[in-house]
C-alpha positions in Angstrom: -48.3 -25.5 6.9 -45.9 -25.6 9.8 -43.0 -25.6 7.4 -44.4 -22.8 5.3 -44.9 -20.8 8.4 -41.3 -21.4 9.3 -40.2 -20.2 5.9 -42.3 -17.0 6.2 -40.8 -16.4 9.6 -37.4 -16.8 8.1 -38.1 -14.1 5.5 -38.9 -11.6 8.3 -35.4 -12.0 9.8 -32.6 -9.8 8.8 -30.6 -11.0 5.8 -27.0 -9.8 5.2 -24.6 -11.0 2.6 -21.0 -10.4 1.8 -18.8 -11.7 -1.0 -15.1 -12.2 -1.2 -13.4 -12.4 -4.5 -11.8 -15.6 -5.7 -8.9 -15.1 -8.0 -8.0 -18.3 -9.6 -4.4 -18.8 -10.9 -5.6 -20.0 -14.3 -7.7 -18.5 -16.9 -9.2 -15.1 -17.4 -10.6 -13.0 -14.6 -13.8 -11.0 -15.1 -14.7 -8.4 -12.5 -18.0 -6.5 -12.3 -21.3 -5.9 -10.5 -23.0 -9.0 -9.2 -26.4 -9.7 -7.6 -27.7 -12.6 -5.5 -31.4 -13.2 -5.3 -32.6 -15.8 -2.7 -35.8 -17.9 -3.2 -37.2 -20.4 -0.7 -38.3 -23.7 -2.1 -41.6 -25.4 -1.1 -42.0 -29.1 -0.8 -43.4 -29.1 -4.4 -40.1 -27.5 -5.6 -41.8 -24.2 -6.5 -39.7 -21.2 -5.4 -41.1 -18.4 -3.2 -39.4 -15.1 -4.0 -37.7 -13.4 -1.1 -38.8 -10.0 -2.1 -36.5 -7.2 -0.8 -33.7 -9.5 0.1 -31.7 -9.3 -3.1 -28.1 -8.2 -2.4 -25.9 -6.3 -4.9 -22.1 -6.4 -4.8 -20.3 -3.5 -6.6 -17.3 -5.7 -7.4 -17.1 -9.5 -7.7 -14.8 -11.9 -9.7 -15.4 -15.0 -11.8 -12.6 -16.8 -13.5 -13.0 -18.3 -16.9 -10.9 -21.2 -18.3 -11.7 -21.6 -22.0 -11.3 -24.6 -24.3 -12.2 -25.4 -27.8 -15.3 -27.4 -27.1 -16.0 -26.8 -23.4 -15.1 -24.3 -20.7 -14.7 -24.0 -16.9 -15.7 -21.3 -14.4 -14.4 -20.6 -10.9 -17.0 -18.9 -8.8 -16.3 -16.4 -6.0 -16.5 -17.4 -2.3 -19.8 -16.3 -0.9 -20.8 -15.8 2.8 -24.4 -15.6 3.8 -26.3 -15.0 7.0 -30.0 -15.9 7.1 -31.6 -14.9 10.3 -28.4 -15.6 12.3 -27.6 -18.8 10.5 -24.2 -18.3 8.9 -23.4 -20.2 5.7 -20.1 -20.2 3.9 -20.1 -21.5 0.3 -16.5 -21.8 -0.8 -15.3 -21.0 -4.2 -15.9 -24.0 -6.6 -15.1 -24.9 -10.2 -17.7 -25.9 -12.8 -16.1 -28.0 -15.5 -17.4 -29.2 -18.9 -19.8 -26.3 -19.7 -20.7 -26.2 -23.4 -21.3 -23.2 -25.6 -22.2 -22.1 -29.1 -20.8 -19.4 -31.3 -17.3 -18.4 -32.4 -15.1 -15.4 -32.8 -17.9 -12.9 -32.9 -19.3 -14.1 -29.5 -20.1 -17.1 -27.4 -23.3 -18.2 -25.7 -23.8 -20.8 -23.0 -27.4 -22.1 -23.3 -29.0 -23.0 -20.0 -27.5 -26.3 -18.8 -27.3 -28.4 -15.7 -24.3 -28.7 -13.5 -23.5 -30.4 -10.2 -20.3 -30.1 -8.0 -19.3 -31.3 -4.6 -18.0 -28.5 -2.3 -16.7 -30.0 0.8 -19.6 -31.9 2.4 -22.1 -29.9 0.4 -23.4 -30.8 -3.0 -24.3 -27.9 -5.2 -26.6 -28.5 -8.1 -28.1 -25.9 -10.5 -28.3 -24.4 -13.9 -25.8 -22.2 -15.8 -26.2 -19.8 -18.7 -24.3 -16.8 -20.0 -22.6 -14.9 -22.9 -19.2 -13.7 -23.8 -18.7 -10.8 -26.2 -15.8 -8.6 -27.3 -15.7 -5.4 -29.3 -13.5 -2.3 -29.4 -11.1 -3.8 -26.8 -13.9 -4.5 -24.3 -14.2 -8.1 -23.2 -17.5 -8.8 -21.3 -18.8 -11.9 -19.6 -22.4 -12.2 -18.4 -23.0 -15.3 -16.2 -26.0 -16.6 -14.4 -26.0 -19.4 -11.9 -29.2 -20.7 -10.2 -28.4 -23.4 -7.6 -29.9 -25.0 -4.5 -28.4 -24.9 -1.0 -29.7 -26.4 2.3 -30.3 -24.2 5.4 -30.4 -26.1 8.7 -32.9 -24.5 11.0 -32.5 -25.6 14.7 -36.3 -25.8 15.2 -37.4 -27.2 11.8 -36.5 -29.6 9.0 -33.8 -28.6 6.5 -34.8 -25.7 4.3 -33.9 -25.8 0.6 -33.0 -22.4 -0.8 -32.6 -21.4 -4.5 -29.9 -18.8 -5.0 -29.7 -17.0 -8.3 -26.3 -15.4 -8.8 -25.7 -13.0 -11.8 -22.6 -11.1 -12.7 -21.8 -8.7 -15.5 -18.0 -8.8 -15.6 -15.2 -7.2 -17.7 -11.8 -8.7 -18.3 -9.2 -7.9 -15.7 -6.0 -7.9 -17.7 -2.5 -8.4 -16.2 0.6 -6.7 -17.7 4.0 -7.5 -16.2 7.4 -5.9 -16.5 10.0 -3.6 -15.1 8.9 -0.5 -13.3 11.1 2.7 -13.2 10.4 5.1 -10.3 11.7 8.6 -9.9 12.2 9.4 -6.2 13.8 12.7 -5.1 15.5 13.2 -8.5 16.9 9.7 -8.8 15.6 6.8 -10.8 15.2 3.3 -9.2 13.7 0.1 -10.6 11.6 -2.7 -9.5 12.5 -5.6 -11.8 9.1 -7.3 -12.0 5.7 -5.9 -11.2 2.2 -6.6 -12.5 -0.4 -4.0 -13.2 -4.1 -5.0 -13.7 -6.3 -3.0 -16.0 -10.1 -3.4 -16.6 -11.7 -1.7 -19.6 -15.5 -1.5 -19.4 -18.6 0.4 -20.3 -20.3 2.8 -18.0 -23.4 4.0 -19.7 -22.2 5.4 -23.0 -18.7 6.0 -21.8 -15.7 3.6 -21.9 -13.6 3.7 -18.7 -10.6 2.0 -17.3 -9.8 0.8 -13.7 -6.1 0.3 -12.7 -4.8 -1.8 -9.9 -1.4 -0.3 -8.9 0.8 -3.1 -7.4 3.0 -3.1 -4.3 6.7 -3.0 -4.9 10.1 -2.4 -3.2 12.9 -0.1 -4.3 16.5 -0.5 -3.1 19.1 2.2 -2.5 17.0 5.4 -2.5 18.0 8.4 -0.4 15.5 7.1 2.2 17.0 3.6 2.1 15.0 0.6 1.0 11.4 1.6 0.6 8.2 -0.4 0.3 5.2 1.1 -1.6 1.7 -0.5 -1.2 -0.9 -1.1 -3.8 -4.2 0.6 -4.4 -6.9 0.8 -7.2 -7.8 3.9 -9.2 -11.2 3.6 -10.8 -12.9 5.4 -13.7 -10.1 6.6 -15.9 -11.6 8.4 -18.9 -10.4 9.1 -22.4 -8.3 12.3 -22.8 -8.2 13.5 -26.5 -5.1 15.7 -25.9 -3.1 12.9 -24.3 -4.6 10.2 -26.5 -4.8 8.1 -23.4 -7.0 7.2 -20.4 -6.3 9.6 -17.6 -7.5 10.6 -14.1 -6.6 13.0 -11.3 -7.5 10.9 -8.3 -6.7 13.5 -5.6 -10.3 13.5 -4.4 -10.9 9.8 -4.5 -10.1 9.2 -0.8 -7.2 6.9 -1.6 -4.2 6.1 0.5 -1.1 3.9 0.2 1.2 2.1 2.6 4.7 3.6 2.5 7.7 2.5 4.6 11.4 3.1 4.7 11.8 0.6 7.5 11.9 3.2 10.3 10.6 6.7 10.6 8.3 6.8 7.6 6.0 3.8 8.0 2.2 3.8 7.7 -0.7 4.6 5.5 -0.5 8.0 3.9 -3.4 9.8 2.1 -3.1 10.6 -1.7 -5.1 13.9 -1.5 -2.7 16.5 -2.8 -3.5 18.1 -6.2 -1.8 16.3 -9.0 -2.2 12.6 -8.0 -2.6 11.4 -11.6 -2.4 8.2 -13.6 -2.3 7.9 -17.4 -2.6 4.7 -19.4 -2.0 4.2 -23.1 -3.0 1.1 -25.0 -1.8 -0.5 -28.2 -4.9 -2.4 -29.2 -5.9 -4.2 -26.0 -2.3 -4.2 -24.6 -0.9 -1.6 -22.3 1.8 0.3 -24.1 2.7 2.7 -21.2 1.5 3.7 -17.7 2.6 6.7 -15.8 1.6 7.3 -12.2 2.4 10.5 -10.4 1.7 10.6 -6.6 2.8 12.4 -3.4 1.9 10.5 -0.2 1.0 12.5 2.9 3.3 15.5 3.5 6.2 14.1 1.5 8.1 17.1 0.1 8.6 15.6 -3.4 6.6 13.9 -6.0 7.1 10.2 -7.0 6.7 9.3 -10.6 6.5 5.6 -11.7 6.8 4.7 -15.3 5.7 1.3 -16.6 6.4 0.6 -20.3 4.0 -2.3 -20.4 5.9 -3.9 -23.3 5.4 -7.5 -22.2 1.7 -7.8 -23.1 2.3 -9.3 -26.5 4.9 -9.8 -29.2 4.4 -7.4 -32.1 7.8 -8.3 -33.6 10.8 -10.4 -32.8 14.3 -9.5 -33.8 17.0 -12.2 -34.4 19.9 -9.7 -34.0 20.6 -10.5 -30.4 24.3 -9.8 -30.5 23.7 -6.1 -31.4 21.8 -5.4 -28.1 23.4 -5.0 -24.7 22.0 -4.3 -21.3 20.0 -6.1 -18.6 17.8 -8.9 -20.0 14.3 -9.8 -18.8 11.9 -12.7 -19.7 8.3 -12.2 -20.8 7.2 -12.2 -17.1 9.4 -9.2 -16.4 12.0 -11.2 -14.4 15.6 -10.4 -14.9 17.6 -13.3 -16.6 21.2 -13.9 -17.5 22.6 -12.6 -20.7 22.9 -16.2 -22.0 19.2 -17.0 -21.5 17.5 -18.7 -24.4 14.1 -17.9 -26.0 12.3 -14.6 -26.1 14.0 -12.0 -23.9 13.6 -8.2 -23.5 16.7 -6.0 -23.7 16.4 -2.2 -23.7 12.7 -2.5 -24.2 13.1 -4.6 -27.4 12.0 -8.3 -27.7 14.6 -10.5 -29.3 14.8 -14.3 -30.0 18.0 -15.9 -28.7 
């Protein structure tokens, strides 16, 4: 009874949670809404629902590393505070999960897993599904695992945490970026845009993570432009693309010419607009028009997005001249072997 009383007392204390995204270098990243539901475990192992203490995260990330017969997941780092007792659960990787299904969809039936995270052992059950249709890749994952809370005035308390995420594929597209600044065009040789296509009710929408980059030799000198995320692009029939005016989204970016113009500037003038076209699931073009703060001119960045896949390969390498780039958007020598991009065309050398 003493332990049960301690558990009930614990439930009356303030519970706050925060989540930090873990972006693994390998595999596919899925971003979406997540929820954590805590349960307190009795000595019998039966859970007591902590009603009212579930916490939702508008955006969290799980990485998925697929294989033919099994798959791995990389969880986000989660920080918890139960009644003043702070717990940090680092990101961890779950290997060897098994699934059923094929091209039309994959299901992970409920299965046990156990991993060591530092000095803590995390054991639980995993289940989920992966589906793709109309260019939308969706991963639903559920983890139910136990964790120990150490109360200064009582014995260790076992907690069951149920983590659920409904994530959509965060796709990276890398290549050269051309930027028009004050009438002149300057290039960043290799940048990466991230796009996420997802469903919101009956609508299909796109989020875009605009990267940071540096431009050399502009009228303002070498300038650095910071990144930001534009959410909720919708389909525009006229443009045949996903489009959004984000003037009223409260966004800002870091802009610096190394001296007088350095700081975070609002993107609140009319006409801050981003347009994305797709070829299947690959980005075929991306145009971003923005005007930071009181800058007297508009900046237009154009990203061809041609490095997201090879639709055709030409062997006539000798007929093309110009700067050469590899599939990661990095400039290479004219004698580089393999698949290179010259004047926007992929060739095999």
